[in-house]
N, C-alpha and C positions, 0 to 999 in steps of 0.2 A: 231867103236863105236856102242854099243848095244842100242836098244830102249826098251821101257817098254814091248812091245808085245813080243820081242825076249826073254827077261828074263822070262816072264810069260810062254811062250811055253816051254822053256828049263826045267823049274822046275815045270811044271804043276802038276805032280803027287805029288810033295812035298806040293804044295798049296792045292791040293785036300784032302790030309791027314791032313794038318795043320788046315784048316778052321773049319771042324767038331770037331776037337780036342779042339780048342779054344772055340767053342760054348759050348762044354760039360764042360770045366774047369770053364767057367764064367756063367754057366747056372743059378746059384742062385745069383751071384754077380750083374749082370746087371739088372735083374728084380727088385731086392731090391732097387737099385739106382733109377730106374724109379718110383718105388713106393714112394720114398722120394720126387721126383719132384712133384708127384701128390698130396701128403698129406701135405707137408711142404711148406707154401707160401714163405719161405726164398729161396727156390731153384726151384721155378716154371719155372725160365728161363732155367733150364736144358734141357727142350724139344727143345729149339731153338739152343742150342750149337752145336750138331752134324750137324744140317742143315747149320749153318753158317760156320762151319769147312769145310763142303763139298763144299760150295760156294767159300771159300778160295782156295781150290784145283782147282776148275774150273777156277778161275781167274789166276792161276799159270800154266795153261796148256801149254802155250808157253815156259815158263821156264823149265818145265818138258821135253818138246820135245827136247830142246837144251842141256839138262844136260847130262853129261857123266855117264853111268851106269857101275860102277865098284864095284861089290859086295865085302863087307868087312867081314872077319871072326870075327872082333870085335863085330859084331852084335850078335854073338852066346852067348858070356858071358853076353851081355846086356840083352838078352832074358832070360837067366838062372837067372840073378839077379832079373829080374822082376817077374819071377815065384817064386823065393825065397821070395820076398815081399808078394806075394799072400799067400804063405804057412804061413808066419809069421802073416799076417793079420787074416787068418782063425784060427790059433792057439790061437791068443789073442783076437779074436772077435773084431778086429779093422777094421771097415768098410772103413774108409778113405784109409788105407793101401791097402786093397784088391782092392778097386775100382781104385785108382790111379795107381796101378800096371799094369792095362790094357793099360793106356796111354803110360807108359814106355815100355811096351811090343811091342806096335805098332811101337814105334821109333826103337826098336831093330830089328824088322822084316824088316822095311824099310832099315836100315843100312845093314843087312845081305844080303838081296836080291838085293838091288839096289845101295848101296854105299853112301858115304859121300855127294856127290853133290846133290843127290836126297833128302837125309835127310835134308840138308840145305834148299832146296826149300820148303819142307813140314814141317819144324820146327814150323812155325806159326800155321797152321791148327792142327797139332798134339798137340802142347802145349796149344792151345786154348781149347782143350777138357778137360783140368783140371778144367775149370769153371763149368763143369757139375757135378763134384764130390763134394758132401756136405762136409763141414768142420767137423772135430771132435767136439763133443759138448764141450769138455774142452777148445778148441781153440775159438769156437764161444762165449762161456760165458766170456772168458778172454778178448775178444774184445768188446763184447756188454756192459759189466758193466761200464768200463771207459767212453764209448760213452754216456751211459745213464746219468752218473753223469755230464759230460760236457754239454750235452744238457739241463739238469735240471738247472745247474748253469747259463748258458747263458740266458735261458728262464726267470728265476727269475730276473736276472739283467734287462732284457728288460721290464718285467712287472712292476718292481719297477720304472724304468725310465718313464713309462707311467702313473705313479701315482697310480698304483693298489697296495693295501695292500696284501702282500704275504710273506710267510716264506718258508724256505727249510729245509728238514731233509733227508739227503741222496738223494735218487731219488724220494722223496715225496714232492710235492708242496702243501702247505697249504694256503687256502683262509679263510676269516672269516666265510663263510657259507658252505664250502665244502673242500674236499681233493682230490688231483689228483696224481695218481702214474704214473711215466714215466716208462712204461713197456718195455720189449725187443723190441716190435713192433715199439716203438718210438725211439729206439736207433740209427736208421739210418743204421744199419748193413744190414737189409733186402734189402733196396733200394740200398745200396752201392754195394752189391754183384751183383745185376742185372745191375746197372749202369756201373760198371767196365767191365763186360762182353760186354755190348752193346757199351761202349765207345772204347774198344779195336777194336771191329769189325768196328765201324764207322771211327775210326782213320786210320786204314789201308786201308779202302775203299776210303776215301775222302782226305787224306793228303799224300804228297809226301816225306816229310823229316821226319827223326826220331825225331827231336826236336819238331816239331808241333804235331806229334803223341803222344809223351810223355806228352806234356802239355795238350793235349785233354784228355788223360787217367787220368792224375792226377786231372783234373778239376772235375772228378766224385766225389771225396772225399768231397770237400766243398759243392758241390751241394746237395749231399745226406744228409749231416749234416744240412744244411740250411733249406731244405724242411721239414725235420722232426722237426726242431725247430719251424717252422711256424705251424706245426700240433699241437704242444703242446700249443703254445701261443694262436692260434685261437680257 
């Protein structure tokens, strides 16, 4: 049974060629994504995602040490498909496709060099990296708008139950003396994205069963909606 170091030594020259090549291919993709983390509050959690993924790998070091390393040629078409996604993304100026292709490419590389067992061990940290990729605007808007309407309706219902005179028009809350617009920032989607990423990390660090992990992750949805509803009401 081979270990990681044996595989790395055997194909060292491949890796020496591959890493600079990947850096060149994604030279504009990754910096642009980091720029979105820095400039868009919806994705500021992106800075933490690679660090948490790295800690996931560290936590799985014993599993990696005991895993069988059987390189799979199926990793090659997986890598080619990922690079095809990159090309399609560049051609269509679709940043989500370009950026997510990097995550799939990493999975293909692991499969090709180390095999299925290692990929299974690293599936969580690699998959977790998808949280660092900003959603396409069309998807973000499609999710944010119904959330805004829902929070607006619930907020108006609560305010009326408290005896406050209020009307609603779409995502606009109207008081006798003022008007309040429930903007995208109050939709709950921003906090939902961050809470989902953090809840996945916390669930796998603190819980032992998949049921408890799933429940903990799903709890992020009502928490995000409730906290943003409080923001509107208060």
